[in-house]
N, C-alpha and C positions, 0 to 999 in steps of 0.2 A: 480518167477524165477525157471526155470527148471534146475534140477541138472543132470549132465551127468550119474550119477550112478542110475541104476534101480534095481540091485540085491546087497544085502549086506549079509555078513556072520555075524551072531550074535554069540558072544562068552561069555558064562556066567561065573560066579565066579568059577565054577568047570572046566572051560576050555572046556565045551561041546559046539559044534558048530552046527549051522543049517543055511541054506540059506533062505532068505525071499525076496519077491519082494516089491518094494516101490510103493505106489499108489499116491493119490492126495496130493498136498501140503496143509498143514493146517495153518501154521503160519511161519513167518520169523522174525528174530531179528538180533541184532548186531553180534552175534557169529555164528548163524547157522539157519537152516530151519527144521521144523518139518513136517514129512510125515506120512500118513496112511501106514499101512502094509497090502498089499492085502491078503484078506482072514482071517485076524486076527484083528477083531475089538477091541480087548482089548490091542493092542500093537501099539505104534507109534515109529518112529525113528527120532532122531535129527542128521542131518548131519551138521558138521561144515563147514563154508564157506572156500574155498580154501585159502584165505588170512589168516584166523585164523589158519588153519593147518600149513601154512608156518611159521607163527610167533611163535606159541605156541603149535603145534601139539603134540610133545613129552610130554610136561608138562600136556596137557589135557588127553592124553592117560594114563599116570601114575595116574592122579587124578581120572579119571573114574574107573580105576582098584581099587583104594583105596575105592571109594564109593561102589563098588560091595562087598568089603570085610568088610565094616563098615556100615551096614544098621541099622538105628535107630529102636528100639523096641517101636512101637506106642501103646498108650492106645487103648483098644479094641474099634471098631467102628461097625457100621451097615454093613451088607454084601453088597458088591458092592461099598463101599465108598472108593475112592482113596484119601488119605490124603497127599501123597507126590509124586511128579513126579520124583521119585528116579530111577536112572539107574538100570536095572537088567541084562544088557548084553552090552558088547562093540560091536560096529559095525565096520566091516572091509570091504574093497572092495575085489573083487575076487582075487586080487594079494596079499592080506594080510595086506594092509596098513590101519592104524587106520583112520576112517572117522567120528566117532560119537558114539552114544549109543542108546539103546532101553529102553523105559520106559513104564509104564502102561498108557493107554488112560484115560484121565479125560473127563467125559461127560459134555461138556459145555452147553448141553440142560437142565441139572438138576442143574446147578450152575449159580451164578451171581458173578460179582466182589464184593469183600468185601465192597467196597465203598457204595454199594446200601443200606446196613443196617445202615451205618453211617449217611446217609442223609435221614431224615424222608420223604421228598417229593419223593425221588427216591424209597424208600422202598414201599411207597403207590402205585407208578406207577407199581411196579413189584409184587404187592400183597404179600410182605414179611412182616413177623412179625418184628416189630422194638421196641416192648415194652421193658421195663427194663429187664424182665426175659429172653427174647430172646437174648438181648445184653450180658447179663451175661453168658448165655449158650455159645454163640459164643466166648466170651473172654476166658472162661475156656477151650473150645475145642482147640482154637489156642494156649493157654499156654501149654497144654498137648503136642501138636506136637512140639512146640519150645523146651520144656524141653527135649523131647526124642532126638532131634537133638543135643542139648547141652550136654546131657549125653554121647554121643559118641565123644565129643570134637570138634565137628564141630560148625561153627558160620555162622548165616545168616547175610549177610552184606547189603542186598537190600530188607528189609522188608517193602513193600509198597502195597497198595491195588491192584495194577495191577498184582502183583505176588501172590495174594491170591484170592481163589475162595470159595464162600459160597454155600453149598448145601441148597437149598431153604427150603425143608421140614425138613431135619434132623438137620440143623444148625451146621454141621461139617464144618471145614475149610480145604481146600487143599492148600498146598504150592507148587508153581511152581519154575522153574529155579534153581533146586537143584545143578546143575553143576556149578552154580555161587557162591556157598558157599565157605567160608574159611574152608578147610578140614584138619583134623589132624588125624594122626595115629602114633603109636609108632615109633619114629625115623624119621618121615617125616611129613612135613606140606606143604599144597598147598594153595597159596594165592587166594584171590578173585579178579578177574579182575575189578569188579565194584568199588573197593576202591581206 
């Protein structure tokens, strides 16, 4: 699906702005579509579908701003490992309307669906370690990320293998769809649409 927006203004937690050009569509889901950012391989932008913006755009804008202010402190990981597809900037069109958010790019070439390590046959086909030690390491790494999210008062409501990516070599886990979490901050809570 082609989105009519080609340039977005990114607004970070400190309200600094910069314009970026959207490139190729990478994925699309129920709420929005994810695009590459031209010339910035470490950044992608999720644009919410127009229907989503009509129905809950103000709530999503407030929720993304809350996510920018309440980033979990993750356990240390290897350099270049993205463990959360957490928003780092709001995306606005050139007229200033909220349209989505920017997040770090997760390298799908270095990761597999978490399901692959859970099914021995799939693990073998992908040349993944699936011994007990590897599974315990993956479980501990996932527990660390979930704990960091919960420490901020947020709740994952859609924890399933399709929203979890496993780094093949390092056995770290990345959590996707962070904008779908139940988000808490002092005096305000944002529901999770998946519930």
